[in-house]
C-alpha positions as CSV (number, residue, x, y, z in Angstrom):
1,M,107.2,151.0,29.3
2,D,107.1,154.5,30.9
3,T,103.5,155.6,31.7
4,A,104.4,158.3,34.3
5,G,102.4,161.4,33.9
6,T,100.0,159.8,31.4
7,D,96.5,158.6,32.2
8,T,96.3,155.3,30.4
9,D,92.7,154.7,31.4
10,P,90.7,157.5,29.7
11,T,87.5,155.3,29.7
12,G,87.2,155.5,33.5
13,T,87.4,151.7,33.9
14,L,89.8,152.0,36.8
15,D,87.5,154.4,38.7
16,E,84.7,151.9,38.2
17,A,86.8,149.1,39.5
18,L,87.9,151.1,42.5
19,Q,84.3,152.0,43.4
20,R,83.5,148.3,43.2
21,L,86.4,147.5,45.5
22,H,85.8,150.1,48.1
23,A,83.0,148.0,49.5
24,A,85.6,145.4,50.5
25,G,88.0,145.5,53.3
26,P,91.8,145.9,53.1
27,E,92.3,142.3,54.3
28,R,90.8,138.9,54.4
29,L,91.0,136.1,57.0
30,G,92.3,138.6,59.5
31,R,95.8,138.6,58.1
32,L,96.0,138.4,54.3
33,T,96.0,141.6,52.1
34,N,93.4,142.5,49.5
35,H,95.6,143.0,46.5
36,A,92.9,143.8,44.0
37,P,93.2,147.7,44.1
38,M,96.9,147.4,43.4
39,A,96.6,144.9,40.6
40,V,93.8,146.7,38.8
41,E,95.8,150.0,38.9
42,A,98.8,148.2,37.4
43,L,96.6,146.8,34.6
44,A,95.2,150.2,33.8
45,A,98.6,151.8,34.0
46,H,99.9,149.4,31.3
47,G,97.1,149.8,28.9
48,Q,95.1,146.8,30.0
49,A,91.9,148.6,31.2
50,R,89.7,146.3,29.1
51,A,90.9,143.4,31.2
52,V,90.3,145.0,34.6
53,H,86.8,143.8,35.3
54,R,87.5,140.3,33.9
55,W,90.5,140.0,36.2
56,L,88.5,141.4,39.1
57,D,85.8,138.8,38.6
58,R,88.4,136.1,39.0
59,Y,89.7,137.7,42.1
60,A,86.3,138.5,43.7
61,P,86.1,135.3,45.8
62,K,89.0,136.5,47.8
63,L,87.3,139.8,48.8
64,E,85.6,140.3,52.2
65,E,83.1,142.9,53.4
66,F,84.3,146.2,54.7
67,P,85.0,145.9,58.4
68,A,83.0,147.7,61.1
69,G,84.3,150.8,62.8
70,V,85.2,151.1,66.5
71,A,85.4,154.8,67.2
72,P,86.4,157.9,65.2
73,V,90.1,158.7,64.8
74,T,90.7,162.3,65.7
75,A,93.5,164.8,66.0
76,A,93.5,164.1,69.7
77,N,93.6,160.3,69.7
78,W,95.3,159.2,66.5
79,R,98.6,158.2,68.3
80,T,96.8,155.7,70.4
81,A,94.9,154.3,67.4
82,L,98.1,153.9,65.3
83,G,99.0,150.3,64.6
84,D,95.7,148.9,65.8
85,P,94.4,146.6,63.0
86,R,90.9,146.7,64.6
87,R,90.7,150.3,63.7
88,A,91.2,150.0,59.9
89,A,87.7,151.3,59.1
90,D,88.2,154.2,61.5
91,W,91.4,155.1,59.9
92,I,90.0,154.9,56.4
93,A,87.1,157.1,57.4
94,H,89.6,159.6,59.0
95,F,91.6,159.9,55.8
96,G,88.4,160.2,53.8
97,R,87.5,163.3,55.8
98,E,91.0,164.7,55.6
99,L,91.1,164.3,51.8
100,A,87.7,165.9,51.4
101,E,88.9,169.0,53.3
102,R,92.4,169.5,52.0
103,P,94.5,168.9,48.9
104,W,95.7,165.3,48.7
105,R,99.4,166.2,48.4
106,D,99.1,168.2,51.7
107,V,97.5,165.2,53.5
108,L,100.2,162.9,52.1
109,A,103.0,165.3,53.1
110,Q,101.7,165.5,56.7
111,W,101.1,161.8,57.2
112,W,104.1,160.3,55.3
113,P,106.7,161.0,58.0
114,R,104.2,159.8,60.7
115,L,103.6,156.5,58.8
116,L,107.0,155.9,57.3
117,P,108.6,154.3,60.4
118,G,105.9,151.7,60.4
119,M,105.9,150.6,56.7
120,Y,106.8,147.1,57.7
121,G,103.4,146.2,59.0
122,G,101.0,144.3,56.8
123,S,103.9,142.7,55.0
124,T,104.7,146.2,53.5
125,H,101.4,146.0,51.5
126,P,100.0,149.3,52.9
127,V,102.8,151.4,51.5
128,I,102.6,149.5,48.2
129,R,98.9,150.3,48.0
130,V,99.6,154.0,48.7
131,G,102.3,154.0,45.9
132,H,99.8,152.7,43.4
133,A,97.2,155.3,44.5
134,V,99.7,158.1,44.2
135,R,100.8,157.0,40.7
136,T,97.1,157.2,39.7
137,L,96.6,160.6,41.1
138,L,99.8,161.9,39.5
139,A,98.8,160.5,36.1
140,G,95.3,161.9,35.9
141,E,92.5,163.9,37.5
142,P,92.0,163.5,41.3
143,T,88.6,161.8,40.9
144,A,86.6,160.8,43.9
145,P,87.4,157.0,43.5
146,R,91.1,157.8,43.2
147,L,91.0,160.0,46.3
148,T,89.1,157.3,48.2
149,E,91.7,154.8,47.2
150,L,94.4,156.9,48.7
151,A,92.3,157.1,51.9
152,H,92.0,153.3,51.9
153,G,95.8,152.9,51.4
154,L,96.7,155.4,54.1
155,G,94.1,154.0,56.5
156,Y,95.4,150.5,56.0
157,W,99.0,151.7,56.6
158,A,98.0,153.5,59.8
159,A,96.1,150.4,61.1
160,R,98.9,148.0,60.4
161,H,101.7,150.5,61.3
162,R,104.6,148.5,62.8
163,P,108.1,150.0,63.3
164,V,111.4,148.1,63.3
165,A,113.9,149.3,65.8
166,D,117.2,148.4,67.5
167,L,118.8,147.0,64.4
168,T,122.5,146.2,64.7
169,P,124.4,147.8,61.7
170,L,126.6,145.4,59.7
171,P,129.3,146.3,57.1
172,G,127.6,147.0,53.9
173,A,128.6,147.8,50.3
174,D,128.6,150.7,47.9
175,S,126.1,149.2,45.4
176,A,122.6,148.2,46.3
177,A,123.1,144.8,44.6
178,D,126.2,144.1,46.7
179,A,124.4,145.3,49.9
180,L,121.5,143.0,49.3
181,D,123.9,140.1,48.8
182,A,125.5,141.0,52.2
183,V,122.1,140.7,54.0
184,P,122.4,137.8,56.5
185,R,119.5,135.4,56.5
186,I,117.5,135.1,59.8
187,D,117.9,132.0,61.8
188,G,115.0,129.7,61.2
189,Q,113.2,131.0,58.1
190,D,109.8,129.8,59.2
191,G,106.5,131.3,60.4
192,G,104.6,134.2,59.0
193,F,105.8,137.7,58.2
194,P,105.3,139.2,61.7
195,A,107.2,136.3,63.3
196,R,110.0,136.5,60.9
197,L,110.2,140.3,61.1
198,G,110.6,140.0,64.9
199,R,113.8,138.0,64.2
200,V,115.4,140.6,62.0
201,S,118.1,142.1,64.2
202,R,121.0,142.9,61.9
203,L,121.2,144.5,58.5
204,P,124.0,145.9,56.4
205,V,124.5,149.7,56.2
206,W,123.8,151.1,52.7
207,A,123.6,154.6,51.4
208,A,123.9,155.9,54.9
209,S,125.9,159.0,53.9
210,V,123.3,160.2,51.4
211,D,121.9,163.6,52.5
212,D,120.8,165.1,49.2
213,P,117.3,164.6,47.9
214,D,118.3,164.0,44.2
215,T,120.9,161.5,45.3
216,A,118.4,159.8,47.5
217,R,116.1,159.4,44.5
218,R,118.8,158.0,42.3
219,R,119.9,155.5,45.0
220,L,116.3,154.5,45.6
221,A,115.9,153.7,41.9
222,E,119.1,151.7,42.1
223,L,117.7,149.7,45.0
224,V,114.5,149.0,43.0
225,R,116.6,147.8,40.1
226,A,118.8,145.6,42.3
227,A,115.9,144.0,44.1
228,T,114.1,143.3,40.9
229,H,117.2,141.7,39.3
230,R,117.8,139.7,42.5
231,Y,114.3,138.2,42.3
232,A,115.4,136.7,39.0
233,T,118.1,134.7,40.7
234,H,116.6,134.3,44.2
235,G,112.8,134.3,43.8
236,H,112.7,130.5,44.3
237,G,113.4,131.1,48.0
238,E,109.8,132.3,48.4
239,E,108.1,133.3,45.2
240,T,105.4,135.5,46.7
241,M,107.0,137.3,49.6
242,L,110.3,138.1,47.9
243,V,108.3,140.2,45.4
244,H,108.0,142.8,48.2
245,A,111.8,143.4,48.3
246,A,111.3,145.2,45.0
247,T,107.7,146.4,45.1
248,A,107.9,148.1,48.5
249,P,110.8,150.4,47.6
250,N,109.3,151.0,44.2
251,A,106.1,152.2,46.0
252,V,108.2,154.7,47.9
253,L,110.0,155.8,44.7
254,R,106.6,156.4,43.0
255,A,105.5,158.6,45.9
256,L,108.6,160.9,45.9
257,P,107.3,163.3,43.2
258,A,104.2,164.0,45.3
259,L,106.3,164.6,48.5
260,P,108.4,167.5,49.8
261,R,112.0,167.0,48.9
262,A,112.9,167.0,52.6
263,L,111.2,163.6,52.9
264,W,113.2,161.9,50.2
265,V,116.2,161.0,52.3
266,P,114.3,159.4,55.1
267,S,112.2,157.6,52.5
268,L,115.3,156.1,51.1
269,R,116.4,154.9,54.6
270,A,113.0,153.2,55.3
271,A,112.9,151.6,51.8
272,W,116.3,150.1,52.2
273,T,115.4,148.7,55.6
274,A,112.2,147.2,54.2
275,S,113.9,145.6,51.2
276,A,116.8,144.3,53.2
277,A,114.4,142.9,55.9
278,V,112.4,141.0,53.4
279,T,115.6,139.6,51.9
280,A,116.8,138.5,55.3
281,M,113.4,136.8,56.0
282,Y,112.9,134.9,52.8
283,A,116.0,134.7,50.6
284,P,117.5,131.3,49.8
285,A,121.1,130.5,50.5
286,T,122.1,130.4,46.8
287,G,120.9,131.9,43.6
288,I,120.0,130.3,40.3
289,E,120.7,132.0,37.0
290,P,117.4,132.6,35.1
291,A,116.6,132.1,31.5
292,P,116.8,135.4,29.5
293,P,113.6,136.9,28.1
294,G,114.8,136.4,24.6
295,S,112.9,138.4,22.0
296,L,109.9,139.1,24.2
297,T,109.0,142.8,24.5
298,A,107.9,144.5,27.7
299,E,104.3,144.4,26.4
300,E,104.5,140.7,25.8
301,V,105.9,140.0,29.2
302,F,103.1,142.0,30.8
303,A,100.6,140.1,28.7
304,R,102.0,136.8,30.1
305,A,101.6,138.2,33.7
306,L,98.0,139.1,33.0
307,A,97.2,135.7,31.5
308,H,98.8,134.1,34.6
309,G,96.7,136.3,36.8
310,D,98.4,136.0,40.2
311,E,98.3,139.4,41.8
312,H,102.0,139.3,42.9
313,V,103.1,138.3,39.5
314,I,101.2,141.3,38.0
315,K,102.7,143.7,40.6
316,L,106.3,142.4,40.2
317,T,105.9,142.7,36.4
318,D,104.6,146.2,36.9
319,T,107.8,147.1,38.8
320,A,110.0,145.2,36.3
321,L,108.6,147.3,33.5
322,D,109.4,150.4,35.5
323,V,113.1,149.2,35.7
324,G,112.8,148.4,32.0
325,D,115.9,146.3,31.2
326,E,116.4,142.6,30.1
327,R,117.2,141.4,33.6
328,S,114.0,142.8,35.0
329,L,112.0,141.1,32.3
330,A,113.7,137.9,33.2
331,A,112.6,138.5,36.8
332,A,109.0,138.9,35.7
333,L,109.1,135.7,33.7
334,R,110.6,133.9,36.7
335,A,107.7,135.0,38.8
336,V,105.3,133.6,36.2
337,E,107.2,130.3,36.2
338,L,107.3,130.0,40.0
339,S,103.9,131.2,41.1
340,T,100.5,129.5,41.1
341,P,98.1,131.0,38.5
342,L,95.0,132.8,39.8
343,G,92.1,130.4,39.7
């Protein structure tokens, strides 16, 4: 189901939902991500705009009020504010001002290389939220709610910015699938995402020789496909967190058309590190062959994800439909099977 370049929500339902959501903060309980903006964008992108507000009503108990600001982020002090989660409101306000003054593609191009090294903070959710926002802007008019959504995504990314450095390179493989298979699991797969991320010290080398933007885009698409397929066999290791091994690189892939080509190769590098790190942190020791989707169409699989309601199931299914093959549909159905439905 390819919806690129086509606004599948001509009624404005998505804009209404985004306006409703922008009164809420990017997180809840001080550590969990507000997934609603990403999920409603996925629903609208796949022709389910009529279900957006019903789904949002079910999710609403998880929303918290927008946080208070601390002090304005400026051109002089942004480096000291980077990676400070207390400054989320300040960062969102900063990007709101930036997007009011300049074209959104220019703002994205300026800040993407600044934020890219820290895409691992917030369990990779900030870059995923940005990827959804960029898809919406590429598909339709840059309405005020859609620009505000980009400000929220970029602001969340800046506030949760966390780099990963000093990784020991390990022998990799030519294909993305084989490289993911070569990722060593961290010792002691316990604790939350930040604690586990701190224990990632070794990752295989993959696509390191790529220096051409078009090749980088093809290899990134290969990574998204491989990570989605791998969820079908390994999602039982952690049904929620392993979703991000596919959705984080897909968010980067979605952003590429809006970015200067010079940023495509470093984007591939960061996406690989994110996908491989999530794999190291959560993957089980062995895989399980999933049941095939049978005669179910992509639309029917997405309908099952919507009926299930879990935000990660919706987002993985959204990525699976981007990949668009039988194995990816099996991954989406595996997520439905493994995950707890939205209450």
